[in-house]
MARVEX-411516 format. One record per residue (C-alpha): residue in three letters; x, y, z. Coordinates in steps of 0.5 Angstrom, whole numbers, padded with zeros to 4 digits, always signed. Layout:
! MARVEX-411516
ALAXYZ;...
***
This chain:
! MARVEX-411516
MET+0044-0099+0173;GLU+0046-0096+0180;LYS+0053-0094+0182;ILE+0058-0096+0187;SER+0064-0092+0189;MET+0069-0095+0194;VAL+0074-0092+0198;SER+0079-0097+0201;LEU+0084-0094+0207;GLY+0090-0098+0210;CYS+0094-0104+0209;PRO+0094-0108+0203;LYS+0091-0114+0207;ASN+0085-0109+0207;GLN+0085-0108+0200;VAL+0084-0115+0198;ASP+0078-0115+0202;ALA+0076-0109+0199;GLU+0077-0112+0192;GLN+0073-0118+0194;MET+0067-0114+0196;LEU+0068-0110+0189;TYR+0067-0117+0185;GLN+0061-0119+0189;LEU+0058-0112+0187;LYS+0060-0112+0180;ALA+0057-0119+0179;ALA+0051-0117+0182;GLY+0050-0112+0177;PHE+0052-0106+0180;GLU+0057-0101+0176;ILE+0063-0099+0180;THR+0065-0092+0179;PRO+0072-0088+0182;TYR+0067-0082+0182;GLU+0064-0081+0189;ALA+0060-0075+0186;GLU+0056-0080+0181;ALA+0055-0086+0186;ASP+0049-0088+0189;ALA+0052-0091+0195;ILE+0059-0090+0197;ILE+0063-0095+0201;VAL+0069-0093+0206;ASN+0073-0099+0207;THR+0077-0097+0214;CYS+0083-0098+0217;GLY+0083-0097+0225;PHE+0090-0100+0227;ILE+0092-0093+0230;GLU+0090-0086+0232;GLU+0092-0083+0225;ALA+0089-0089+0221;LYS+0082-0088+0225;SER+0082-0080+0224;GLU+0084-0081+0216;ALA+0078-0086+0216;ILE+0073-0081+0220;GLU+0075-0076+0215;ASN+0074-0080+0209;ILE+0067-0082+0212;LEU+0065-0075+0213;GLU+0067-0073+0206;ALA+0063-0079+0203;ALA+0057-0076+0207;LYS+0058-0069+0203;TYR+0055-0073+0197;LYS+0049-0074+0200;THR+0047-0067+0198;GLU+0053-0065+0193;GLY+0052-0071+0189;LYS+0047-0077+0188;CYS+0049-0081+0194;ARG+0043-0085+0198;ALA+0047-0089+0203;VAL+0054-0089+0206;ILE+0057-0095+0208;VAL+0063-0097+0213;THR+0067-0103+0213;GLY+0073-0105+0215;CYS+0077-0105+0221;LEU+0074-0099+0224;ALA+0067-0102+0223;GLU+0069-0108+0226;ARG+0073-0105+0232;TYR+0067-0100+0234;ARG+0061-0103+0231;ASP+0055-0100+0233;ASP+0059-0094+0236;VAL+0060-0092+0229;THR+0053-0090+0227;GLU+0052-0087+0233;GLU+0058-0083+0233;ILE+0057-0081+0226;PRO+0050-0080+0224;GLU+0052-0079+0217;VAL+0053-0087+0216;ASP+0047-0091+0214;VAL+0050-0098+0215;CYS+0056-0101+0219;VAL+0059-0107+0217;GLY+0064-0112+0221;ILE+0069-0116+0217;GLY+0065-0122+0218;ALA+0059-0120+0214;ASN+0063-0118+0208;ARG+0061-0123+0204;ASP+0054-0121+0205;ILE+0056-0114+0202;VAL+0051-0114+0196;SER+0044-0115+0200;ILE+0047-0110+0205;VAL+0048-0105+0199;ARG+0041-0107+0196;ALA+0038-0106+0203;ALA+0041-0099+0204;LEU+0039-0096+0198;SER+0032-0098+0199;GLY+0033-0094+0206;LYS+0034-0100+0211;LYS+0039-0098+0216;GLU+0041-0104+0219;ASN+0048-0105+0222;ARG+0051-0112+0220;TYR+0056-0117+0223;GLY+0058-0124+0224;GLU+0064-0128+0227;LYS+0071-0126+0225;SER+0072-0133+0222;ASP+0066-0132+0218;LEU+0071-0127+0213;ASP+0071-0131+0207;LEU+0079-0132+0205;ASN+0078-0135+0198;LEU+0073-0130+0195;PRO+0074-0128+0188;ARG+0077-0121+0187;MET+0076-0115+0182;LEU+0083-0112+0182;GLY+0083-0104+0184;GLY+0090-0103+0183;PRO+0095-0104+0177;GLU+0094-0110+0173;TYR+0101-0112+0173;THR+0102-0112+0181;ALA+0097-0116+0186;TYR+0097-0117+0193;ILE+0095-0124+0195;LYS+0093-0125+0202;ILE+0096-0132+0205;ALA+0093-0132+0212;GLU+0088-0127+0216;GLY+0089-0125+0224;CYS+0094-0126+0228;ASP+0097-0130+0235;ASN+0103-0126+0236;CYS+0099-0121+0241;CYS+0104-0116+0242;THR+0102-0111+0247;TYR+0101-0105+0243;CYS+0097-0108+0238;ALA+0089-0109+0237;ILE+0089-0113+0231;PRO+0088-0120+0234;LYS+0082-0116+0237;ILE+0080-0113+0231;ARG+0081-0119+0226;GLY+0082-0125+0231;ARG+0086-0131+0231;MET+0091-0133+0225;ARG+0087-0137+0220;SER+0092-0139+0214;ARG+0089-0141+0207;ARG+0091-0148+0204;ILE+0096-0148+0199;GLU+0092-0150+0193;ASP+0087-0145+0194;ILE+0093-0139+0194;VAL+0096-0143+0188;ARG+0089-0143+0185;GLU+0088-0135+0186;ALA+0095-0134+0184;LYS+0094-0137+0177;GLU+0088-0133+0176;LEU+0092-0127+0177;ALA+0097-0129+0173;ALA+0092-0130+0167;LYS+0090-0123+0168;GLY+0097-0120+0167;VAL+0099-0120+0174;LYS+0107-0120+0174;GLU+0109-0119+0181;LEU+0105-0122+0187;ILE+0106-0120+0194;ALA+0104-0125+0199;VAL+0101-0121+0205;ALA+0099-0123+0212;GLN+0100-0120+0219;ASP+0105-0125+0220;THR+0107-0129+0213;THR+0113-0133+0217;ALA+0107-0136+0221;TYR+0103-0138+0215;GLY+0101-0145+0216;GLU+0102-0147+0223;ASP+0095-0147+0224;ILE+0093-0152+0219;TYR+0099-0156+0217;GLY+0102-0156+0224;LYS+0108-0153+0222;PRO+0110-0146+0218;ALA+0109-0147+0211;LEU+0111-0141+0208;CYS+0117-0144+0204;SER+0112-0150+0201;LEU+0108-0144+0199;LEU+0113-0140+0195;CYS+0116-0147+0192;GLU+0109-0148+0189;LEU+0108-0140+0187;VAL+0115-0140+0183;LYS+0112-0145+0178;ILE+0106-0141+0176;GLU+0108-0138+0169;GLY+0107-0131+0168;ILE+0109-0129+0175;GLU+0116-0126+0175;TRP+0117-0123+0181;ILE+0114-0126+0188;ARG+0115-0121+0194;THR+0114-0123+0202;LEU+0112-0118+0207;TYR+0111-0118+0214;THR+0116-0123+0216;TYR+0118-0124+0223;PRO+0125-0124+0225;GLU+0124-0130+0230;ARG+0121-0134+0224;ILE+0126-0133+0219;THR+0129-0139+0217;ASP+0136-0142+0214;GLU+0131-0145+0209;LEU+0127-0139+0207;LEU+0134-0135+0206;GLU+0137-0141+0202;LEU+0130-0141+0198;ILE+0130-0133+0197;ASN+0138-0134+0194;SER+0136-0140+0190;GLU+0130-0138+0186;LYS+0130-0133+0181;LYS+0123-0131+0182;LEU+0123-0129+0189;VAL+0126-0122+0189;LYS+0132-0121+0194;TYR+0128-0117+0199;LEU+0125-0118+0206;ASP+0121-0114+0210;ILE+0122-0115+0218;PRO+0118-0111+0223;ILE+0123-0111+0229;GLN+0119-0105+0232;HIS+0125-0104+0237;CYS+0132-0106+0239;GLU+0133-0106+0246;ASP+0131-0112+0250;GLY+0127-0109+0256;ILE+0123-0105+0251;LEU+0122-0111+0247;ARG+0120-0115+0253;ARG+0114-0110+0254;MET+0112-0111+0247;ASN+0112-0118+0248;ARG+0116-0119+0242;LYS+0120-0125+0242;SER+0127-0123+0240;THR+0133-0120+0243;LYS+0138-0115+0241;ALA+0143-0120+0240;GLU+0139-0124+0236;LEU+0137-0119+0231;ILE+0144-0117+0230;ALA+0146-0124+0229;LEU+0140-0125+0224;LEU+0141-0119+0220;GLY+0148-0121+0219;ARG+0146-0128+0217;ILE+0141-0125+0212;ARG+0146-0121+0209;ARG+0151-0127+0208;THR+0146-0132+0206;VAL+0143-0127+0200;LYS+0148-0123+0197;GLY+0145-0116+0195;ILE+0139-0117+0199;THR+0134-0111+0201;ILE+0132-0111+0208;ARG+0126-0107+0210;THR+0124-0106+0217;THR+0119-0102+0222;LEU+0120-0099+0228;ILE+0116-0096+0234;VAL+0119-0090+0238;GLY+0116-0087+0244;PHE+0113-0094+0247;PRO+0111-0093+0254;GLY+0118-0093+0259;GLU+0122-0092+0253;THR+0128-0088+0256;GLU+0133-0083+0253;GLU+0138-0088+0253;ASP+0133-0093+0250;PHE+0132-0089+0245;GLU+0139-0087+0244;ASN+0141-0094+0243;LEU+0136-0095+0238;HIS+0138-0089+0234;ARG+0145-0092+0234;PHE+0143-0099+0232;VAL+0139-0096+0226;LYS+0146-0092+0224;GLU+0150-0099+0225;MET+0145-0104+0222;GLN+0144-0099+0216;PHE+0137-0102+0214;ASP+0136-0101+0206;ARG+0129-0099+0208;LEU+0126-0096+0214;GLY+0119-0094+0217;CYS+0118-0091+0223;PHE+0111-0090+0227;THR+0110-0086+0234;TYR+0107-0090+0239;SER+0099-0090+0239;ALA+0096-0092+0246;GLU+0090-0096+0243;GLU+0084-0098+0248;GLU+0084-0105+0250;THR+0091-0107+0249;VAL+0096-0108+0255;ALA+0101-0103+0253;ALA+0095-0097+0254;THR+0095-0099+0261;TYR+0102-0098+0262;PRO+0103-0092+0267;ASP+0110-0089+0264;GLN+0107-0086+0257;ILE+0111-0081+0253;ASP+0109-0074+0251;ALA+0107-0073+0244;GLN+0112-0068+0243;THR+0118-0073+0245;LYS+0115-0078+0241;GLN+0115-0073+0235;ASP+0122-0071+0236;ARG+0125-0078+0237;TYR+0121-0080+0230;GLU+0124-0074+0226;LEU+0131-0076+0229;ILE+0130-0083+0226;MET+0128-0081+0220;GLN+0133-0076+0218;SER+0138-0081+0220;GLN+0135-0086+0215;ALA+0135-0081+0210;ASP+0142-0080+0210;ILE+0143-0088+0210;ALA+0138-0088+0204;TYR+0142-0083+0200;GLN+0148-0086+0201;LYS+0146-0093+0199;ASN+0143-0090+0193;ALA+0149-0087+0191;GLU+0153-0093+0192;LYS+0148-0096+0186;ILE+0151-0091+0181;GLY+0153-0095+0175;GLU+0149-0101+0177;VAL+0144-0104+0172;CYS+0138-0106+0174;ARG+0131-0109+0172;VAL+0125-0104+0173;LEU+0118-0106+0173;ILE+0115-0100+0169;GLU+0109-0096+0172;GLY+0108-0090+0169;TYR+0110-0084+0165;ASP+0111-0077+0168;ASP+0109-0072+0163;PHE+0113-0066+0167;ILE+0120-0069+0167;LYS+0119-0073+0161;CYS+0121-0080+0163;TYR+0118-0086+0165;PHE+0118-0089+0172;GLY+0118-0096+0176;ARG+0120-0100+0181;SER+0126-0105+0182;ALA+0126-0111+0186;ALA+0129-0107+0192;ASP+0122-0103+0192;ALA+0115-0105+0194;PRO+0110-0101+0192;GLU+0107-0095+0196;ILE+0112-0096+0201;ASP+0119-0095+0198;GLY+0122-0091+0192;LYS+0122-0091+0185;VAL+0127-0091+0179;PHE+0126-0085+0174;PHE+0129-0087+0167;ILE+0129-0084+0160;THR+0129-0088+0154;PRO+0129-0086+0146;ARG+0123-0091+0145;PRO+0116-0091+0147;LEU+0115-0097+0153;LYS+0109-0101+0155;ILE+0106-0100+0162;GLY+0107-0106+0166;ASP+0113-0109+0162;PHE+0120-0109+0165;ALA+0126-0105+0163;THR+0133-0105+0164;VAL+0136-0099+0167;LYS+0143-0096+0168;ILE+0143-0092+0174;ASN+0147-0085+0173;ASP+0144-0081+0179;THR+0140-0081+0186;LEU+0135-0077+0190;GLU+0134-0078+0197;TYR+0130-0084+0196;ASP+0129-0085+0189;LEU+0134-0087+0183;LEU+0135-0084+0176;GLY+0138-0087+0170;GLU+0137-0089+0163;ILE+0135-0095+0159;THR+0140-0100+0157;ASP+0142-0106+0153;GLU+0147-0108+0158;PRO+0145-0114+0162;ALA+0142-0113+0169;GLU+0146-0115+0175;
***
């Protein structure tokens, strides 16, 4: 039996694509292996969103190619955003790659792999809209947590972003299709469901004529076995009172919102083609916190956007300190070809961007530490993710922590626990981004 190994890079949405391809390959009789050294074919499912992601993709492609001489690999296949964005350039610039596959050809991955293993080198593409959003998946992560893609593509057209060119216009899945997949995931043991899209708050506009995220969430909370539902990538201008009230009232909807605002200064926001103003952002954050007590708010920022003056940055820095985000990620601006912002004349040098990034993240580290310190003495519910043999304790995540991007809760217990179960933990100490505690019989707050 021929073996396939896959390296999947980038965002959770790309991970879902990878899992769909793996399911098709396994169903066709291939053996899936995590070990590249024993694989007959290696697929690198790439991200191509920003320069750093492209560099990571190329490194992984070249690493995979080594197994043509150091292992038994006969074909290196590149899929994902880098493949879709640069197409034939990938095989021309990286001759180690045997086949490049655009996202519109993902559903043909079985025939593509078979052809590649037989020695046929033929790049394969299709229309972006050919990407099938309803294919079954082979989960590549832990069995208790799964992302569920509710839409593909984006219509927002932010000036710094290449996603509409890579992934096309927004295409929502029908509620019944998402619910059916969620029930299948629950039957496999998934307890935490994480809804993702380029803009989850725009979900449904294209097929229902109006946003339908709340309607979808109302159906998902009915699914037996699903205990936490988390929504990422919610845009500020589309966060409604209905959504906030739903999060506040539905027990399964964790009190957590991921809101990528990117900046706070009106001039920069306009140049980014973002729809909110600083005043609107401040009002929104206040409304969220008043409506949903104890909510965790995560955001993402870009520093060094073309034309960002020292005053703009100082105002952004002050905004971060004043708004006290619970979670914050920051990127230095990357000028992406074929985006409007890349043509702006007032680009900022790399060192200035890096300096600004470090200042923001240092301030956020201070904020995160203080917020964690305020949780000492609280009792929270934790989804158990593993056991650390070195420090002899279990670890997991609270409802306030999304996988991979947020912190963890480390805790001690006198009895063995099962990975994927929930534990009630009393917090008694803090690290910069993580919490420390011990298992308790006290009720979670």
